[in-house]
TIMI-2910 file (N, C-alpha, C, CB; in pm, 1 decimal, decimal comma, always signed):
<rs>
+----------+----------+----------+----------+----------+----------+----------+----------+----------+----------+----------+----------+------+
!      n_x !      n_y !      n_z !     ca_x !     ca_y !     ca_z !      c_x !      c_y !      c_z !     cb_x !     cb_y !     cb_z ! resn !
+----------+----------+----------+----------+----------+----------+----------+----------+----------+----------+----------+----------+------+
!    -20,5 !  -1102,7 !  -6027,0 !    +38,0 !  -1231,7 !  -6056,3 !   +186,3 !  -1210,2 !  -6090,5 !    -38,5 !  -1302,9 !  -6173,3 !  Met !
!   +270,0 !  -1276,3 !  -6029,3 !   +412,3 !  -1269,1 !  -6054,1 !   +468,0 !  -1411,5 !  -6078,8 !   +484,7 !  -1200,3 !  -5934,4 !  Ser !
!   +534,6 !  -1435,0 !  -6187,3 !   +574,9 !  -1569,1 !  -6216,2 !   +690,1 !  -1606,1 !  -6129,0 !   +609,8 !  -1585,4 !  -6361,2 !  Leu !
!   +681,7 !  -1734,7 !  -6068,3 !   +774,4 !  -1784,5 !  -5989,7 !   +834,9 !  -1924,8 !  -6052,1 !   +711,9 !  -1798,3 !  -5853,1 !  Thr !
!   +962,3 !  -1923,2 !  -6079,6 !  +1017,5 !  -2043,2 !  -6103,3 !  +1094,7 !  -2121,6 !  -6001,9 !  +1089,0 !  -2025,7 !  -6200,4 !  Leu !
!  +1067,0 !  -2248,6 !  -5988,0 !  +1134,4 !  -2348,8 !  -5888,1 !  +1210,3 !  -2441,3 !  -5967,6 !  +1031,3 !  -2431,2 !  -5796,4 !  Arg !
!  +1337,8 !  -2462,2 !  -5921,2 !  +1426,9 !  -2563,6 !  -5983,0 !  +1473,7 !  -2660,2 !  -5862,5 !  +1558,3 !  -2489,5 !  -6060,6 !  Thr !
!  +1430,4 !  -2629,7 !  -5745,4 !  +1496,4 !  -2722,6 !  -5631,4 !  +1448,0 !  -2856,1 !  -5641,7 !  +1465,8 !  -2675,0 !  -5483,5 !  Asp !
!  +1364,5 !  -2918,7 !  -5712,5 !  +1340,4 !  -3054,2 !  -5729,9 !  +1410,9 !  -3133,5 !  -5853,6 !  +1198,9 !  -3063,9 !  -5739,8 !  Asn !
!  +1485,8 !  -3073,4 !  -5904,1 !  +1570,4 !  -3125,3 !  -6020,5 !  +1494,8 !  -3094,9 !  -6151,4 !  +1599,1 !  -3287,1 !  -6007,9 !  Gly !
!  +1397,8 !  -3011,9 !  -6169,5 !  +1317,3 !  -2970,9 !  -6293,9 !  +1277,5 !  -2833,5 !  -6274,3 !  +1188,7 !  -3059,8 !  -6320,1 !  Phe !
!  +1221,3 !  -2784,4 !  -6379,8 !  +1173,4 !  -2659,3 !  -6370,8 !  +1019,0 !  -2651,8 !  -6356,2 !  +1219,4 !  -2588,2 !  -6484,0 !  Thr !
!   +957,6 !  -2592,0 !  -6251,6 !   +833,3 !  -2575,6 !  -6215,1 !   +795,8 !  -2420,1 !  -6211,3 !   +815,6 !  -2645,1 !  -6087,3 !  Glu !
!   +692,1 !  -2408,2 !  -6303,6 !   +649,7 !  -2256,6 !  -6307,5 !   +521,6 !  -2237,2 !  -6207,7 !   +606,2 !  -2208,6 !  -6472,0 !  Ala !
!   +526,4 !  -2150,6 !  -6124,4 !   +424,5 !  -2137,5 !  -6020,9 !   +342,9 !  -2014,9 !  -6096,9 !   +490,6 !  -2101,9 !  -5854,4 !  Ile !
!   +224,3 !  -2065,7 !  -6169,4 !   +146,6 !  -1954,5 !  -6219,1 !    +66,3 !  -1863,1 !  -6132,4 !    +63,2 !  -2003,2 !  -6304,8 !  Ile !
!     +9,4 !  -1940,8 !  -6017,5 !    -79,2 !  -1862,2 !  -5931,0 !    -92,0 !  -1948,9 !  -5791,4 !   -230,2 !  -1836,4 !  -6008,0 !  Asp !
!    -29,6 !  -1877,3 !  -5700,6 !    -26,3 !  -1969,1 !  -5586,9 !   -162,1 !  -1953,4 !  -5486,1 !   +113,3 !  -1937,7 !  -5504,5 !  Glu !
!   -247,8 !  -1865,0 !  -5512,5 !   -345,2 !  -1823,0 !  -5433,5 !   -471,7 !  -1806,7 !  -5510,4 !   -305,7 !  -1706,0 !  -5368,9 !  Asp !
!   -527,4 !  -1914,9 !  -5576,3 !   -646,9 !  -1901,4 !  -5660,7 !   -747,4 !  -2024,7 !  -5660,6 !   -599,7 !  -1876,7 !  -5802,4 !  Cys !
!   -852,6 !  -2014,2 !  -5722,8 !   -937,3 !  -2115,7 !  -5718,3 !   -958,2 !  -2184,3 !  -5857,2 !  -1058,0 !  -2067,0 !  -5662,1 !  Gly !
!  -1050,1 !  -2267,8 !  -5868,4 !  -1073,5 !  -2345,4 !  -5992,1 !  -1095,6 !  -2266,0 !  -6112,8 !  -1186,7 !  -2431,8 !  -5976,4 !  Leu !
!  -1175,0 !  -2145,5 !  -6090,4 !  -1205,7 !  -2061,6 !  -6206,2 !  -1068,0 !  -2011,4 !  -6288,4 !  -1291,3 !  -1933,4 !  -6151,3 !  Lys !
!   -991,0 !  -1980,6 !  -6184,7 !   -845,5 !  -1945,8 !  -6244,8 !   -790,6 !  -2030,4 !  -6330,6 !   -745,5 !  -1933,8 !  -6149,6 !  Arg !
!   -787,5 !  -2165,9 !  -6285,5 !   -731,3 !  -2278,5 !  -6348,1 !   -785,1 !  -2291,5 !  -6490,2 !   -758,7 !  -2401,7 !  -6267,2 !  Phe !
!   -932,7 !  -2285,5 !  -6497,6 !   -986,1 !  -2289,8 !  -6621,7 !   -948,7 !  -2184,2 !  -6718,4 !  -1115,5 !  -2292,1 !  -6608,1 !  Tyr !
!   -948,9 !  -2062,0 !  -6663,9 !   -884,0 !  -1946,0 !  -6737,0 !   -759,8 !  -1976,7 !  -6800,6 !   -858,2 !  -1834,6 !  -6648,7 !  Glu !
!   -664,6 !  -2016,8 !  -6722,7 !   -533,0 !  -2068,6 !  -6782,0 !   -543,0 !  -2173,5 !  -6883,1 !   -447,2 !  -2122,4 !  -6677,6 !  Val !
!   -614,2 !  -2258,5 !  -6852,4 !   -650,3 !  -2392,7 !  -6952,1 !   -697,2 !  -2330,0 !  -7083,8 !   -784,7 !  -2502,4 !  -6887,8 !  Ala !
!   -787,7 !  -2242,7 !  -7075,2 !   -840,3 !  -2176,5 !  -7200,1 !   -748,0 !  -2088,6 !  -7279,1 !   -953,7 !  -2095,0 !  -7165,7 !  Asn !
!   -658,4 !  -2013,5 !  -7200,3 !   -551,4 !  -1938,0 !  -7262,4 !   -469,7 !  -2038,8 !  -7334,5 !   -466,6 !  -1855,9 !  -7160,0 !  Ile !
!   -422,0 !  -2139,5 !  -7281,6 !   -335,5 !  -2237,1 !  -7357,2 !   -402,8 !  -2297,9 !  -7476,3 !   -291,1 !  -2349,3 !  -7266,8 !  Leu !
!   -540,0 !  -2323,1 !  -7465,9 !   -618,1 !  -2381,7 !  -7582,1 !   -628,1 !  -2277,0 !  -7682,6 !   -762,3 !  -2432,5 !  -7542,7 !  Leu !
!   -691,4 !  -2159,1 !  -7657,0 !   -723,4 !  -2053,7 !  -7762,4 !   -587,8 !  -1990,5 !  -7831,1 !   -811,6 !  -1932,0 !  -7690,2 !  Asp !
!   -500,9 !  -1953,3 !  -7734,2 !   -377,0 !  -1872,5 !  -7770,8 !   -270,2 !  -1964,5 !  -7843,7 !   -310,4 !  -1806,7 !  -7635,4 !  Glu !
!   -230,8 !  -2053,5 !  -7766,5 !   -115,0 !  -2150,4 !  -7799,0 !   -160,6 !  -2270,5 !  -7877,6 !    -46,3 !  -2202,1 !  -7668,2 !  Leu !
!   -287,3 !  -2292,3 !  -7904,6 !   -362,3 !  -2403,1 !  -7966,6 !   -296,9 !  -2541,5 !  -7936,1 !   -370,6 !  -2380,8 !  -8121,3 !  Lys !
!   -286,1 !  -2552,8 !  -7812,4 !   -238,3 !  -2696,8 !  -7765,3 !   -369,8 !  -2783,3 !  -7753,3 !   -153,8 !  -2692,3 !  -7610,7 !  Ile !
!   -361,5 !  -2906,1 !  -7721,7 !   -460,1 !  -2996,2 !  -7691,2 !   -428,3 !  -3076,3 !  -7567,8 !   -482,8 !  -3080,7 !  -7803,3 !  Arg !
!   -518,3 !  -3087,2 !  -7479,5 !   -500,1 !  -3165,5 !  -7362,6 !   -491,9 !  -3308,2 !  -7384,8 !   -601,6 !  -3140,8 !  -7272,8 !  Phe !
!   -407,4 !  -3397,0 !  -7369,5 !   -398,5 !  -3533,0 !  -7404,4 !   -429,1 !  -3626,2 !  -7291,6 !   -268,6 !  -3560,2 !  -7456,3 !  Thr !
!   -429,9 !  -3578,3 !  -7176,5 !   -469,0 !  -3672,2 !  -7058,3 !   -511,7 !  -3582,4 !  -6938,1 !   -340,4 !  -3772,0 !  -7012,3 !  Asn !
!   -607,7 !  -3603,2 !  -6892,9 !   -689,2 !  -3520,5 !  -6766,8 !   -716,6 !  -3612,7 !  -6658,7 !   -840,4 !  -3454,9 !  -6810,6 !  Lys !
!   -652,7 !  -3569,6 !  -6561,3 !   -678,7 !  -3657,2 !  -6430,1 !   -729,1 !  -3563,2 !  -6328,3 !   -542,5 !  -3734,7 !  -6370,7 !  Gln !
!   -873,4 !  -3571,0 !  -6297,3 !   -936,3 !  -3488,7 !  -6212,6 !   -960,8 !  -3557,1 !  -6073,8 !  -1059,1 !  -3443,6 !  -6276,4 !  Asp !
!   -906,9 !  -3504,5 !  -5959,9 !   -947,2 !  -3581,6 !  -5832,0 !  -1015,6 !  -3470,3 !  -5737,0 !   -807,4 !  -3656,9 !  -5753,9 !  Asp !
!  -1041,3 !  -3494,7 !  -5619,8 !  -1113,6 !  -3409,9 !  -5544,6 !  -1056,7 !  -3278,6 !  -5525,1 !  -1137,4 !  -3465,8 !  -5429,0 !  Phe !
!   -931,3 !  -3284,5 !  -5511,7 !   -867,6 !  -3145,4 !  -5491,1 !   -731,4 !  -3107,3 !  -5583,1 !   -826,1 !  -3137,4 !  -5333,4 !  Asp !
!   -728,6 !  -3190,1 !  -5692,2 !   -606,8 !  -3187,9 !  -5775,8 !   -660,5 !  -3217,4 !  -5914,5 !   -492,3 !  -3295,2 !  -5728,1 !  Thr !
!   -612,4 !  -3128,5 !  -6000,1 !   -624,8 !  -3150,1 !  -6162,3 !   -475,1 !  -3160,9 !  -6209,8 !   -708,5 !  -3011,8 !  -6248,3 !  Leu !
!   -478,7 !  -3268,8 !  -6298,4 !   -337,9 !  -3293,3 !  -6363,8 !   -381,3 !  -3316,8 !  -6501,8 !   -245,2 !  -3424,1 !  -6300,9 !  Thr !
!   -328,3 !  -3219,0 !  -6591,7 !   -371,5 !  -3203,2 !  -6742,5 !   -247,5 !  -3211,9 !  -6814,6 !   -448,9 !  -3062,3 !  -6779,9 !  Trp !
!   -202,7 !  -3318,6 !  -6883,5 !    -97,0 !  -3314,2 !  -6977,5 !   -124,0 !  -3242,4 !  -7121,8 !    -58,1 !  -3454,3 !  -6997,8 !  Asn !
!    -18,5 !  -3182,4 !  -7166,2 !    -33,2 !  -3137,3 !  -7304,4 !    +98,5 !  -3121,1 !  -7363,4 !   -110,3 !  -3009,4 !  -7315,0 !  Phe !
!    +98,1 !  -3108,3 !  -7491,9 !   +239,0 !  -3087,9 !  -7583,1 !   +235,3 !  -2955,6 !  -7624,8 !   +255,7 !  -3184,0 !  -7721,4 !  Thr !
!   +340,5 !  -2911,0 !  -7594,7 !   +374,8 !  -2773,5 !  -7647,0 !   +506,7 !  -2769,2 !  -7738,8 !   +395,2 !  -2675,8 !  -7522,2 !  Tyr !
!   +506,9 !  -2739,8 !  -7856,4 !   +623,5 !  -2746,4 !  -7933,0 !   +697,6 !  -2879,8 !  -7917,6 !   +709,9 !  -2634,5 !  -7897,1 !  Asn !
!   +630,9 !  -2986,0 !  -7922,5 !   +697,3 !  -3115,2 !  -7911,9 !   +729,5 !  -3147,3 !  -7770,2 !   +822,4 !  -3118,3 !  -7994,4 !  Lys !
!   +706,6 !  -3085,4 !  -7666,4 !   +751,5 !  -3119,9 !  -7538,8 !   +631,7 !  -3131,0 !  -7453,9 !   +850,5 !  -3022,2 !  -7485,4 !  His !
!   +629,3 !  -3263,1 !  -7381,9 !   +519,1 !  -3295,6 !  -7298,1 !   +535,8 !  -3226,8 !  -7162,9 !   +506,8 !  -3446,2 !  -7282,5 !  Leu !
!   +422,5 !  -3146,0 !  -7142,2 !   +429,4 !  -3069,8 !  -7024,5 !   +287,3 !  -3105,1 !  -6932,1 !   +445,0 !  -2906,3 !  -7069,4 !  Leu !
!   +286,7 !  -3057,0 !  -6812,0 !   +171,8 !  -3081,2 !  -6731,6 !   +130,1 !  -2961,9 !  -6664,2 !   +194,5 !  -3185,1 !  -6636,6 !  Thr !
!     +0,8 !  -2933,9 !  -6685,0 !    -72,8 !  -2809,0 !  -6614,9 !   -140,5 !  -2875,0 !  -6489,5 !   -196,2 !  -2728,5 !  -6720,4 !  Leu !
!    -97,1 !  -2822,3 !  -6376,2 !   -135,5 !  -2893,5 !  -6244,1 !   -209,7 !  -2770,1 !  -6149,7 !    +17,0 !  -2964,6 !  -6161,7 !  Tyr !
!   -318,1 !  -2825,8 !  -6087,7 !   -394,3 !  -2749,6 !  -5996,9 !   -412,9 !  -2808,6 !  -5876,7 !   -512,0 !  -2717,9 !  -6044,8 !  Tyr !
!   -389,5 !  -2743,4 !  -5751,9 !   -416,2 !  -2821,7 !  -5623,9 !   -477,6 !  -2700,1 !  -5527,9 !   -263,8 !  -2901,0 !  -5556,2 !  Asn !
!   -580,2 !  -2735,1 !  -5474,1 !   -657,7 !  -2635,4 !  -5388,8 !   -563,0 !  -2545,9 !  -5280,4 !   -771,4 !  -2723,2 !  -5303,4 !  Ile !
!   -453,8 !  -2627,3 !  -5247,1 !   -365,2 !  -2591,2 !  -5163,1 !   -251,1 !  -2503,9 !  -5199,8 !   -326,2 !  -2692,7 !  -5116,5 !  Tyr !
!   -211,5 !  -2559,9 !  -5313,0 !    -61,5 !  -2490,2 !  -5372,8 !   -102,7 !  -2396,8 !  -5505,0 !    +67,1 !  -2630,9 !  -5433,7 !  Thr !
!   -216,3 !  -2401,9 !  -5560,3 !   -239,6 !  -2333,9 !  -5694,1 !   -212,5 !  -2398,4 !  -5815,9 !   -169,1 !  -2222,8 !  -5702,2 !  Gly !
!   -167,7 !  -2316,0 !  -5913,3 !   -139,5 !  -2365,6 !  -6032,5 !     +2,9 !  -2360,4 !  -6067,3 !   -214,1 !  -2303,5 !  -6123,3 !  Ile !
!    +46,6 !  -2461,8 !  -6143,0 !   +173,9 !  -2465,4 !  -6190,3 !   +194,1 !  -2538,1 !  -6313,1 !   +252,8 !  -2513,6 !  -6097,3 !  Ser !
!   +295,0 !  -2533,3 !  -6391,3 !   +329,7 !  -2609,4 !  -6502,1 !   +469,1 !  -2658,9 !  -6480,7 !   +315,6 !  -2531,5 !  -6628,4 !  Ile !
!   +497,7 !  -2785,7 !  -6530,8 !   +603,0 !  -2857,2 !  -6507,5 !   +634,0 !  -2982,9 !  -6629,1 !   +578,2 !  -2908,8 !  -6364,2 !  Tyr !
!   +760,3 !  -3000,4 !  -6653,3 !   +786,5 !  -3122,4 !  -6750,8 !   +716,7 !  -3258,9 !  -6705,5 !   +948,9 !  -3150,7 !  -6760,2 !  Pro !
!   +642,9 !  -3316,7 !  -6791,4 !   +577,6 !  -3442,8 !  -6764,2 !   +678,2 !  -3549,3 !  -6692,6 !   +521,9 !  -3499,9 !  -6901,9 !  Tyr !
!   +800,9 !  -3543,1 !  -6770,0 !   +909,9 !  -3646,2 !  -6698,0 !   +986,2 !  -3602,2 !  -6583,3 !  +1018,0 !  -3687,5 !  -6793,0 !  Lys !
!   +928,2 !  -3495,8 !  -6513,7 !  +1003,6 !  -3451,7 !  -6392,1 !  +1151,4 !  -3444,9 !  -6393,3 !   +971,6 !  -3535,6 !  -6287,5 !  Phe !
!  +1222,2 !  -3509,4 !  -6316,1 !  +1380,1 !  -3497,7 !  -6302,4 !  +1433,6 !  -3556,9 !  -6445,5 !  +1445,9 !  -3594,9 !  -6159,0 !  Lys !
!  +1356,1 !  -3635,5 !  -6509,1 !  +1426,7 !  -3711,0 !  -6630,6 !  +1399,4 !  -3611,2 !  -6756,4 !  +1355,6 !  -3879,0 !  -6660,6 !  Glu !
!  +1338,7 !  -3506,5 !  -6723,4 !  +1299,4 !  -3416,7 !  -6847,9 !  +1447,6 !  -3367,6 !  -6897,9 !  +1187,5 !  -3273,2 !  -6802,9 !  Ala !
!  +1431,0 !  -3346,9 !  -7031,5 !  +1548,7 !  -3273,9 !  -7107,4 !  +1552,9 !  -3148,4 !  -7086,6 !  +1548,9 !  -3284,1 !  -7246,0 !  Ala !
!  +1653,7 !  -3068,5 !  -7096,9 !  +1683,8 !  -2919,8 !  -7078,8 !  +1574,6 !  -2836,0 !  -7160,3 !  +1839,3 !  -2883,4 !  -7133,8 !  Arg !
!  +1556,1 !  -2906,8 !  -7263,7 !  +1455,3 !  -2822,2 !  -7356,0 !  +1319,1 !  -2828,9 !  -7304,8 !  +1450,1 !  -2873,9 !  -7507,1 !  Lys !
!  +1277,0 !  -2934,9 !  -7247,8 !  +1142,8 !  -2945,4 !  -7179,0 !  +1144,3 !  -2846,4 !  -7080,3 !  +1111,4 !  -3082,7 !  -7115,9 !  Asp !
!  +1224,8 !  -2820,2 !  -7006,9 !  +1240,5 !  -2733,1 !  -6895,2 !  +1234,9 !  -2586,7 !  -6943,0 !  +1372,0 !  -2763,5 !  -6822,2 !  Asn !
!  +1311,5 !  -2575,3 !  -7064,3 !  +1304,5 !  -2441,4 !  -7122,8 !  +1141,2 !  -2401,6 !  -7193,1 !  +1430,2 !  -2439,6 !  -7243,8 !  Asp !
!  +1096,3 !  -2517,6 !  -7233,6 !   +949,3 !  -2496,3 !  -7274,5 !   +849,1 !  -2438,9 !  -7158,7 !   +892,0 !  -2638,2 !  -7323,6 !  Ala !
!   +881,8 !  -2500,1 !  -7043,9 !   +801,8 !  -2460,3 !  -6933,8 !   +820,1 !  -2311,6 !  -6905,9 !   +835,2 !  -2542,9 !  -6812,8 !  Val !
!   +936,8 !  -2283,1 !  -6904,3 !   +971,2 !  -2108,5 !  -6891,8 !   +898,3 !  -2046,9 !  -7001,4 !  +1146,1 !  -2059,2 !  -6912,1 !  Ile !
!   +905,7 !  -2089,0 !  -7124,2 !   +849,4 !  -2011,2 !  -7245,2 !   +687,4 !  -2005,9 !  -7226,3 !   +892,6 !  -2090,2 !  -7395,9 !  Glu !
!   +633,1 !  -2111,2 !  -7191,9 !   +475,4 !  -2113,6 !  -7162,9 !   +449,4 !  -2038,9 !  -7037,3 !   +414,2 !  -2266,5 !  -7145,4 !  Val !
!   +515,7 !  -2030,0 !  -6941,8 !   +487,8 !  -1955,1 !  -6820,4 !   +500,3 !  -1804,3 !  -6851,8 !   +585,5 !  -1997,7 !  -6704,6 !  Ala !
!   +607,5 !  -1766,0 !  -6909,1 !   +621,0 !  -1624,1 !  -6949,1 !   +509,7 !  -1557,7 !  -7055,4 !   +761,3 !  -1613,9 !  -7011,8 !  Lys !
!   +461,1 !  -1664,4 !  -7134,3 !   +364,1 !  -1613,5 !  -7218,2 !   +225,8 !  -1611,0 !  -7133,3 !   +357,4 !  -1701,4 !  -7351,3 !  Phe !
!   +198,5 !  -1693,4 !  -7047,8 !    +81,5 !  -1689,3 !  -6942,0 !    +87,3 !  -1562,7 !  -6873,2 !    +88,3 !  -1805,8 !  -6832,6 !  Leu !
!   +212,5 !  -1540,8 !  -6828,2 !   +213,8 !  -1416,5 !  -6723,1 !   +182,5 !  -1289,2 !  -6799,3 !   +364,6 !  -1396,1 !  -6645,9 !  Glu !
!   +222,6 !  -1278,7 !  -6938,4 !   +184,4 !  -1160,8 !  -7002,2 !    +33,7 !  -1166,2 !  -7027,5 !   +263,5 !  -1141,4 !  -7129,4 !  Thr !
!     -5,6 !  -1283,5 !  -7078,8 !   -155,1 !  -1283,9 !  -7087,8 !   -250,6 !  -1260,6 !  -6973,4 !   -189,3 !  -1401,3 !  -7134,1 !  Lys !
!   -208,0 !  -1315,8 !  -6875,6 !   -297,1 !  -1289,6 !  -6751,1 !   -289,9 !  -1155,4 !  -6699,7 !   -262,0 !  -1379,2 !  -6637,5 !  Leu !
!   -181,2 !  -1084,7 !  -6712,3 !   -145,4 !   -946,9 !  -6685,7 !   -265,4 !   -865,4 !  -6756,9 !     +9,5 !   -909,0 !  -6745,4 !  Leu !
!   -241,4 !   -873,5 !  -6886,8 !   -330,7 !   -819,5 !  -7000,2 !   -472,6 !   -830,0 !  -6963,7 !   -309,4 !   -895,9 !  -7134,5 !  Ile !
!   -532,3 !   -944,5 !  -6928,0 !   -654,7 !   -990,0 !  -6890,1 !   -706,4 !   -897,3 !  -6770,1 !   -643,9 !  -1140,1 !  -6853,5 !  Asn !
!   -601,9 !   -903,0 !  -6668,0 !   -646,2 !   -831,8 !  -6555,5 !   -653,6 !   -682,0 !  -6580,6 !   -558,6 !   -861,1 !  -6442,3 !  Lys !
!   -554,3 !   -620,1 !  -6657,8 !   -576,4 !   -466,4 !  -6685,0 !   -707,2 !   -452,9 !  -6764,6 !   -449,1 !   -396,9 !  -6772,9 !  Ala !
!   -742,6 !   -542,5 !  -6863,8 !   -878,8 !   -508,6 !  -6927,5 !  -1000,8 !   -526,4 !  -6835,7 !   -901,8 !   -597,8 !  -7051,7 !  Arg !
!   -994,4 !   -605,3 !  -6734,3 !  -1111,5 !   -612,3 !  -6627,7 !  -1113,5 !   -498,2 !  -6554,1 !  -1103,1 !   -727,1 !  -6529,1 !  Lys !
!   -986,0 !   -445,3 !  -6519,2 !   -983,3 !   -317,1 !  -6426,5 !  -1030,9 !   -207,8 !  -6520,8 !   -826,5 !   -279,1 !  -6360,1 !  Phe !
!   -997,1 !   -185,0 !  -6642,0 !  -1028,1 !    -68,5 !  -6723,9 !  -1200,4 !    -81,5 !  -6740,0 !   -935,5 !    -74,8 !  -6881,1 !  Ile !
!  -1239,4 !   -211,1 !  -6781,0 !  -1375,6 !   -215,7 !  -6794,0 !  -1459,2 !   -188,0 !  -6678,1 !  -1406,6 !   -331,6 !  -6839,7 !  Asn !
!  -1409,8 !   -206,6 !  -6555,7 !  -1454,0 !   -196,0 !  -6425,8 !  -1511,4 !    -41,7 !  -6398,1 !  -1333,0 !   -237,0 !  -6330,9 !  Ala !
!  -1415,1 !    +45,2 !  -6476,3 !  -1430,2 !   +192,4 !  -6426,5 !  -1555,7 !   +247,7 !  -6510,9 !  -1282,4 !   +290,0 !  -6455,5 !  Glu !
+----------+----------+----------+----------+----------+----------+----------+----------+----------+----------+----------+----------+------+
</rs>
């Protein structure tokens, strides 16, 4: 996993995993719940897309999954988001990157 940040839409979008399944989305959601102690405030589940909102340090963010584009996090307010909301996206994404790499290393070590 390598973190990708996009800003070409006028807000920061952190691409967590571009090529993954629903299982990976739930892994990310559980890390947010367990490690960052967030609470999802609104969950919209469609056929091929999940959009779950949460608050991190008073910043409203969205955890997004689509079967074609993968998992990402972005500010709930998109282009109207404050700079601090965009900074919060980067902070959460970097935390997740570290956590997911540690989990991957543990699985590799345990498999041997």
